[in-house]
N, C-alpha and C positions, 0 to 999 in steps of 0.2 A: 720742311719748308712749304709754306702755303703758296700755291700757284693761283691759277684762275679758277673761279667757281669752287667746286668741291675737290679739286685736284690738289694733291700734295706729293712731294718728293722726299724720300728718306734714304739713308744708307744702311745696307746690310753688311756690316764690316766683316763678319765671320767669313763671308763668301766673296767679299770685295765686289758688291753689286749695288746698283741704285734701283730702287723701286719707285714707280709712279702709281699712285692710287687715285681712285675716284670714289668719294664717300666711303673710304676704308676698303674698297674692293681693289685688288691688285689688277693692273691693266698693262703696264709696260715695264720692261726690265732692261737695264744697261749693264754691260760687262766692260769695265774700263780696260782690262787686259787685252781684250779682243777688239775694243772700240766698236762694239756691236750692240744695236738696239733690237729688241724683239717684242712682239705683243704676246702677253701671257696666254698660254694655250687654253686656259679656263677663265679668261678675262670676264670680270663682272660676277663671278661666282665664289671666288676665294677671298676671304677677308683677312686683314692683318691688323694688329693693334699698333697703329702708327706711333703712338706715344712711346712705345718700347724701342723705337729705332732712333738712331742719331740723325740729326738734320743734315741736309746737303747744302753746301754753300752756293751762292749765286754763281760764283766763278767756276766751281766744279760742274754745275749743271750746264752752264753756258758752253764750257769746253766739250762736254759730252754731246751737246746739241750742235756741234760743229760751228760754234761761234755765235749762235742765235739763241737768246733766252726765250723759252716757249711762252706763247701768248694764247694758244688754243690747242685742243686735242689733236687736230690735224698736223700740227708741227711734229708730234711724236710719230703719227702714222707714216709720215713721209720718210722717216729714217728706218722703218721696218721693211722687211721683204714683203712684197705684195701677197705672197702665198699665206702670210699670217693674218691678213686682213679679212674681215667679213664683208659681205656685200654692202651693208650699211656704211661701213668705213669707205669703201670704194666710191659710193655715190656721194658721200660728203666731200671727198677730194675732188671729184668731177665738178660738183656744184661750186666749189671754191675756185677751181682753175678755169672752168668753162661756163661761167655763170650765165652768159647770154644764151648759149645753146641749151643748157640744162633747165633754164626757165621755161623752155618750150615743152609743153606737156607731152606731145607725141614723141619727142626725142628722149625725154626723161624716161617715159614708160618703155620705149624700145630698148634703151640702154639697160634698164633694170631687168627687163625680160630676158635679154641676151645673157646677162650675168647669171640669172637664176637657172637658165637652161644649160649653161656651160658645164662640161664634164671636168675641165681643169680651169677653174674660174679665174685665177690670176693671169693665165695666158690671154684670156679674152679681155681682161682688164687692161693689159698692156697693149693689145691690138687696138682697143678702143681709144687709148691715149694717143697712139700714133694717128688714128683717124681724126681725132679732135685737134691735135696739134697742126696737122696739115690743113684742116678746115679753117683754123684761125689764121694761119699764114697766108692762105689763098682767099680769105674772106668769103667763104662759101655761105650761101643762104641756108636757112633752116630746112627748107624742103629738100635740098640736095643732100644735106647731112643725114636727114632722116632716111632717105633711100639708100645712102651708103651704109648706114648701120644695118639695114635689112639685107643688103648684099653681103656685108661682112658676116652676118649671122649664118647665112647659107654656106659661106666659105668655111666657117669654123665648125658648124654643126652638121653640115651635109644634108640639111632638110630645111623646109620652110617653117620656122618656129612661130611665125606670125599668121599662119593659116588659121582661119576661123574654124573652131571645132569645140565640141563638148568634151572637156578634158578627162583623161584617165592618167593618173600618176602611177608610174611603176615604183613600187615601194611604199614607204610610210610618209604621209604628209600629216603633220601634227596640228594643222589649223582646222578649219570647219569642214573636214572630210570624213566620209565613211571609210572604214578600213575593212578590206575583204580578203580572206585568206583561208586555206585549209587548216582545220584544227582537229584535235583529238582530246577527248576527256581523260584526264589522269586521275582526278578525285571527284567522285559524284556527290560529295557532301554539299558543295555549292558550285554549280557549273559556270558561275560567273566570277568566281574567285580568281585573282590574278595568277596564283600558283597552282590552280587546278586544271588549267587548259593549256595543252601544248599547241603552240602556234607555228605554222610554217611560214616564217617571215620572208623566206627567200623568194616566194611567189606572190607576195602581197601586192595588191593594188589599192589605190585611194581614189575616191570619187567625191566631188564636192556635194555637200548635203542637199543643196537645192536641186542639183541634177539627179540625185537619187530620188528625191521627192517627186520631181516632174516626170522622169522617164523610166524609173525602175519600180516604184512602189506599186503600181497596178499589178505587176507580175509577182513581186515579193509578197504582197499581202495575200494574194490568192493561194500561194503555195507554202506560206508560213504555217507550221503545224504546232499549235500551242500544246498539244498533247504528246509531242515528241519528248521522250524521256529527258534528253539533254535540256530542252526548254523548260520542262516542268521543274527541273532541279535547280533552276536559277532562283536564288533567294531574293525576295522583294521585287520580282519581275513578273510581268503579266502581259501576254501578247507581244507584238513586235515593238520593242523598246527603241527609242530614238537616241538616247544619250548613254555612252560609255557602258553598254551592256551587250554581251554576245547575243545575237539572234542566230540560232543554229538551223541549218538546212541540211538534209541528207543529200548525198550526191544524186540520188534519183530525183529529188525535188528540184535541184538545180538543173538537171537534164530537162525536166518539164518546163522550167522557166525559159531555158534557151530555145526549146522547141516552139514555145509561144512567141518568143521574140522573133524567131526566124519567120514565122507566119505573119507577124506584124510588119516586118521589113518588106515582105512580099506585098502585103496589103497597101502599105504606104507607097511602095514603088509603082504599083499598077493602079492606084486610085480606087481600091475597094475598101470596104469596112470589115472589121472583125470585132471581137469583144473588147479590144483595147484602143482602137483608133479614136473613138469618141472620148475616152478617158484622157488620152494624150492631149486633147484639145483644151482640157480644163487646166487653168493655171493653178499650180501649187507652189510651195516654197515660200521664202521670206517675202516676196513681192505681194503675196495675198494676205499677209498678217496685218492686223490693224496697227497703224503707226501711232504710238502714244507720245513719243518725244523724239525730236531730231534736232541736232545742233544746227544753228543758223536758220531754222525754219520758223516762221511765225505760226500762231495758232490757226490763222486762216489758210495757210499753205498746208498744214497738217490735216485740217478738215477737208480741204479740197482733195488731197491724196486719198484719204479714207473713203471719200464719196466716189472716187473714180479708180479704186484699186483694180489691177488687172484681173479679169475673170477668164480670159482665154489666152492660151499659149500661141504665139505667132512665130515660133522657131521654124526656119526653113526645113522642109521635109528632108532635103539632102543632108543637112547636118545631123538630124536625128538618125537617119539610116546609117550614116557613117559611124556615129557613136555606137549604135547597136552592133554593127559588124565588128568593130574593134573590141567591144565588150565580150561578144561571143568568142572571139579568138582567144582572149585572155582567160576566160572562164573555162574553155575546153582544155587549155594547157594546164590550168590550175587543177582540174579534175584528174587529168592523167598523171601529173607528177605527184599530186597529193595521194592518190591511190597507191602509186608505186612506193611511196615512203611510209605507208601505213596509216595515213590520215583518213578519216571517214566522214567528216562533216565540213561544211563551209560556213564561216561566220561572217556576218555583216554587223559591224559595230559602229555606232554613230559617234560624233565628236563630243 
């Protein structure tokens, strides 16, 4: 049965199930025996041939939907357990139910950030629902709701997730981040081959590429050894590579990087200069690249940006020092556990 957009509903008679698909991808499953909806665990990735299944009648689907024929995807989301929903689903439901609050950019971003940071996301989702329901009932203003979300985040997370800082993600972030971890070469035929390098993912950290460019490249470029055997054996790689290529450092080289960062922390803290402080004032990263095209910007606006591209970094010294101290801590841990487990290199790989 055709629904809204590219959504369809079909019957899987052999298992007595109803499937709901979007553009042939399986998204939602209903079990009539249990009267239970769930979101498919691999939603958006598994396709089915819809034509090979029987149609669902409008009456059957309406009964499955507790008397309401579905008009939009959120109708299905509401009947699933929140633990099965992704953050995007949760935000869609919030926007539908609390449109006034969620149209406020600071509230939206605070809500999104809290869900992203949560260890058990659906628990935070439910707590936020309670907060929004109470705010609606008591007609609270946007500013009050925003601060209540911040208070709730501290109650849930036990820390201030809205504190300004240069981020370090524990584990693997698959977006525009550098991935840093201990590694060991297994096959020297190509030391950038995915099956040739053992990776210690348990101690991996991720740092946004602009932050690597701005705060770490002065140190990394100094100690990157293009003649190191592991780096020489990378096929089609030369020098410090930025994208999806292992850049190998010995533990000794990383020790030198950390020693120079410690001296730089001291220099920044006490207002003296060393070999790196002037480099840190130079603006690097995406903000310094020439803007060729930007959505909703006129040619005059693009020309104006290019004429006035940032040349100096104005990040507060306290934020840089805090980032370096957290980076040193994680790297020292990485070196200790890496050596304990038989790893002998540290890899920096760009997005």
